[in-house]
C-alpha positions in Angstrom: -13.3 107.0 -34.6 -15.2 105.1 -31.6 -18.7 106.4 -30.4 -16.7 107.3 -26.9 -14.8 109.7 -28.5 -17.2 111.1 -30.6 -19.1 112.0 -27.5 -16.7 114.3 -26.1 -16.3 117.7 -25.6 -13.3 119.1 -27.8 -11.9 120.9 -25.1 -11.0 117.1 -23.7 -10.6 115.5 -27.0 -8.1 117.5 -27.8 -6.3 117.9 -24.6 -2.8 117.7 -24.9 -1.1 114.3 -23.5 2.6 115.6 -23.4 4.2 119.0 -22.7 5.5 118.7 -26.8 1.4 119.3 -27.5 1.1 122.2 -25.3 0.1 125.0 -27.3 2.1 128.5 -27.2 4.0 127.8 -23.7 7.5 127.3 -25.3 9.5 128.8 -22.3 7.4 127.5 -19.4 7.6 124.1 -21.4 11.5 124.0 -21.9 11.9 124.4 -18.1 9.7 122.0 -17.2 11.2 119.4 -19.6 14.4 120.1 -17.7 13.1 118.6 -14.2 11.7 115.9 -16.9 15.0 115.2 -17.2 16.0 114.5 -14.1 12.8 114.2 -12.0 14.8 113.6 -8.5 15.3 117.3 -8.9 11.8 118.4 -9.5 10.8 121.0 -6.6 7.0 121.6 -5.8 5.3 123.6 -8.3 3.1 126.7 -8.5 1.0 127.4 -11.5 -0.7 130.7 -11.5 -2.1 132.7 -14.5 -5.7 133.2 -16.0 -8.4 130.5 -16.5 -8.1 128.6 -19.3 -4.6 129.2 -20.6 -3.2 125.4 -19.6 -2.7 125.3 -16.1 -4.4 121.9 -15.4 -3.6 120.5 -19.0 0.3 121.1 -18.0 0.0 119.4 -14.6 -1.6 116.5 -15.9 1.0 116.3 -18.8 3.9 116.0 -16.2 2.0 113.0 -14.5 1.8 111.3 -18.0 5.8 111.9 -18.8 6.6 110.7 -15.0 4.4 107.9 -14.5 3.3 106.7 -18.0 0.1 104.7 -18.2 0.1 104.5 -14.5 -0.3 108.2 -13.9 -3.5 107.8 -12.1 -2.1 105.1 -9.8 0.4 107.5 -8.8 -1.4 110.9 -8.7 -3.9 112.8 -6.5 -6.2 115.1 -8.1 -8.2 117.5 -6.1 -10.2 120.0 -6.8 -9.3 122.5 -3.9 -12.6 124.9 -4.7 -14.8 121.6 -3.8 -12.4 120.3 -1.0 -10.9 123.0 0.8 -11.0 122.7 4.3 -8.6 121.5 7.0 -10.1 118.0 7.2 -9.2 117.4 3.4 -5.6 118.3 3.8 -5.4 116.1 7.1 -6.9 113.0 6.1 -6.6 113.0 2.2 -3.5 114.2 1.2 -1.3 113.5 4.0 -2.4 110.0 3.6 -1.5 109.8 0.2 1.5 111.5 0.7 3.7 110.2 3.5 4.1 106.5 1.9 7.4 106.0 -0.7 7.0 104.6 -4.3 10.5 103.9 -4.5 9.7 100.5 -5.4 8.1 101.2 -8.4 10.3 102.8 -11.0 12.4 105.6 -11.5 10.2 108.3 -10.1 10.4 107.7 -5.9 7.4 110.2 -5.0 3.5 110.7 -5.9 2.0 113.7 -7.3 -0.6 115.6 -5.4 -1.9 118.3 -7.9 -4.4 120.8 -6.2 -6.8 122.8 -8.5 -7.8 126.1 -7.4 -5.4 126.0 -4.7 -6.6 129.8 -4.1 -9.7 128.8 -2.5 -8.5 126.9 0.2 -8.8 128.1 3.8 -6.2 129.5 5.6 -5.9 126.9 8.3 -5.8 124.0 5.2 -3.2 126.2 3.8 -0.9 126.3 7.0 -1.4 122.9 7.4 -0.4 121.6 3.5 2.5 124.1 4.0 3.9 121.2 7.3 2.8 118.2 4.7 4.9 119.8 1.9 7.7 120.1 4.3 7.7 116.6 6.1 6.7 115.0 2.6 9.4 115.9 0.7 10.9 112.9 -0.1 7.9 110.9 -0.8 5.4 113.4 -2.8 6.0 116.5 -5.0 2.6 118.9 -5.1 1.6 121.1 -8.1 -0.5 124.0 -7.0 -2.9 125.6 -9.7 -4.5 128.7 -8.8 -5.5 132.0 -10.7 -4.7 134.2 -8.1 -0.9 133.8 -7.0 -1.3 136.2 -3.7 -4.3 134.4 -2.2 -1.7 131.6 -1.6 0.5 131.9 1.7 4.1 132.9 1.6 5.5 130.0 3.1 3.5 127.4 0.2 5.3 130.1 -2.4 8.5 130.0 -1.1 8.5 126.3 -1.3 7.6 126.0 -4.9 8.9 126.6 -8.4 6.2 129.5 -9.9 5.1 129.9 -13.5 3.0 132.7 -14.3 0.5 131.8 -17.2 0.1 134.9 -19.4 -3.0 135.1 -22.3 -2.0 132.8 -24.7 -0.6 134.3 -28.2 -3.3 134.6 -31.0 -1.5 133.2 -33.7 -1.1 130.3 -31.5 -4.6 130.0 -30.5 -6.0 130.5 -34.4 -3.8 127.6 -35.7 -4.8 125.6 -33.0 -8.7 125.9 -33.7 -8.0 125.5 -37.4 -6.1 121.9 -36.3 -9.3 121.6 -34.5 -11.4 122.5 -37.3 -9.7 120.3 -39.9 -9.4 117.4 -37.7 -13.7 117.6 -37.2 -13.8 118.1 -40.9 -15.7 121.6 -40.2 -15.0 124.4 -42.8 -13.5 127.9 -40.5 -13.1 131.0 -42.0 -10.3 133.2 -41.0 -12.6 135.8 -40.1 -14.5 133.6 -37.7 -11.2 132.1 -35.8 -10.5 135.9 -35.6 -13.8 136.5 -33.9 -13.6 133.8 -31.7 -9.8 134.3 -30.3 -10.9 138.1 -30.1 -13.8 136.9 -27.9 -12.0 134.6 -25.5 -9.1 136.8 -24.6 -6.7 134.5 -24.3 -8.5 131.7 -23.0 -8.2 129.0 -25.4 -10.7 126.7 -23.4 -13.5 129.1 -23.8 -12.2 129.2 -27.9 -12.8 125.9 -28.3 -16.0 125.4 -26.5 -17.1 128.3 -28.6 -15.9 126.6 -32.2 -17.9 123.6 -30.8 -20.9 125.3 -30.7 -20.8 127.4 -34.1 -19.9 124.2 -35.7 -23.4 122.7 -34.9 -25.3 125.8 -36.3 -24.9 125.2 -39.9 -23.5 121.9 -40.5 -19.9 122.6 -40.3 -19.6 125.9 -41.7 -18.3 128.5 -39.5 -18.4 132.0 -40.4 -18.4 135.5 -38.5 -21.8 135.6 -38.5 -22.5 132.5 -36.8 -19.6 133.0 -34.3 -21.2 136.4 -33.5 -24.6 134.8 -33.1 -23.2 131.8 -30.9 -21.0 134.0 -28.4 -23.9 137.1 -28.3 -22.1 139.9 -29.7 -23.4 142.4 -31.9 -21.2 143.2 -35.3 -19.0 145.1 -34.5 -20.0 147.6 -37.5 -23.4 148.1 -36.1 -21.5 149.3 -32.5 -18.7 151.4 -34.3 -21.7 152.8 -36.1 -23.3 153.7 -32.6 -20.3 155.2 -31.1 -19.4 157.5 -34.0 -22.6 158.8 -34.2 -22.8 159.6 -30.8 -19.8 161.2 -30.7 -21.1 163.2 -33.9 -23.7 164.8 -31.7 -26.6 162.1 -33.2 -28.1 161.1 -30.2 -31.3 160.2 -31.6 -29.9 157.6 -34.3 -27.3 156.0 -31.7 -29.9 155.4 -29.3 -31.9 153.7 -32.2 -28.8 151.4 -32.6 -28.9 150.5 -29.2 -32.4 149.6 -28.9 -31.6 147.2 -31.8 -29.1 145.4 -30.3 -30.9 145.2 -27.0 -34.1 144.2 -28.6 -33.5 142.3 -31.9 -30.5 140.4 -30.6 -31.6 140.4 -27.3 -28.3 141.5 -25.4 -27.9 143.3 -22.4 -26.7 146.3 -21.4 -23.2 144.9 -19.6 -22.6 143.3 -22.9 -23.5 146.4 -25.1 -21.2 148.4 -22.8 -18.5 145.4 -22.9 -18.4 145.2 -26.7 -18.4 149.2 -26.9 -15.3 149.5 -24.6 -13.5 146.6 -27.1 -14.7 148.5 -30.1 -13.7 151.7 -29.2 -9.8 151.0 -29.3 -10.2 149.9 -32.8 -11.2 153.7 -33.6 -8.0 155.4 -35.2 -9.6 158.8 -35.3 -10.2 158.9 -31.5 -6.8 160.2 -29.8 -5.2 158.2 -26.6 -6.5 161.2 -24.5 -10.2 161.1 -25.6 -10.0 157.0 -25.4 -8.9 157.2 -21.5 -11.7 159.8 -21.4 -14.4 157.6 -22.6 -13.1 154.6 -21.0 -13.7 156.5 -17.9 -17.3 157.1 -18.8 -17.6 153.7 -20.0 -16.4 152.5 -16.2 -18.9 154.6 -14.3 -22.0 153.4 -16.4 -20.6 150.0 -16.1 -21.0 150.0 -12.6 -24.2 151.3 -12.3 -25.3 148.5 -14.1 -23.6 146.2 -12.1 -25.7 147.8 -9.2 -28.8 147.3 -10.8 -29.6 150.3 -12.6 -32.1 150.5 -15.3 -30.3 149.6 -18.7 -32.5 151.6 -20.9 -31.6 154.8 -19.2 -28.0 154.1 -18.2 -27.3 153.4 -21.8 -28.9 156.1 -23.4 -27.1 158.6 -20.5 -23.7 156.9 -21.7 -24.2 157.7 -25.3 -25.2 161.5 -24.2 -21.9 161.5 -22.5 -20.3 160.6 -25.6 -22.0 163.3 -27.8 -20.4 165.8 -24.6 -16.8 164.2 -25.3 -17.3 164.8 -29.3 -18.5 168.2 -29.0 -15.7 169.1 -27.0 -13.4 167.7 -29.4 -15.1 169.8 -32.0 -14.5 172.9 -30.4 -11.2 172.2 -29.9 -10.2 171.7 -33.5 
């Protein structure tokens, strides 16, 4: 392994180079491979979905598959959140897309990849729509976005749309274990589960968390280390706090809340977010009660985002949990 490879972030080091290496997206990969068999039939593409699910990676893999080692020569890659104005569309994109590449190989077009294209201004999208129409013989566009609803309808109608959802947990765990093995890191099953749960389908987030955790204890990544890295309390502590609040033990529940805020340094929003996650793991609470408690959590989460005092709001939240628990006991 060269020193330059060692210096790479694992997200980049283990980024797939071809479609066969993509994690979990089998349906999307099969559809794209069909286009690759006859590149001339490939339409413009719109890749939409939550962050960290492989949209940019898929676009770069397509470039590699089409152009091989010369992919950078025939690919214009822009981040539309930085270069999102109409001048970029008129100048850089229009100039790049107007010339045919028919003399350079089997693929008669260049590739324009626009990352975060939902951040483009309205006039820029309108100008882009016209360029996509007039340069279809010489260029193909791959638009990448988190929210396809922010892309104007005329552009959407010119693209084949692929929607990326959260990655499968088992596939993510298998990929993390593969990386850990390559890096000589001992990853416990509980730690892998916790990283995947924390990342919520975002593989990039999960890999970064694994790399950070790996430096804490010389290549040993267990659940305790992961909790320190990702800034979460022990699930057992949070569940204990919820249980005590529901059982009317307000003072004890509040004491655990202070431990989480003081000893671990968690903010009110972080505690509320984890309470919501752990709430749905409690099997003895009915779906109706979980709905009521979620509504309460949502109200206090909003108050915290508006700048309310964390101590007071979390105490009030636990008090509200006590009322729900009392009502549950009276209805038995």
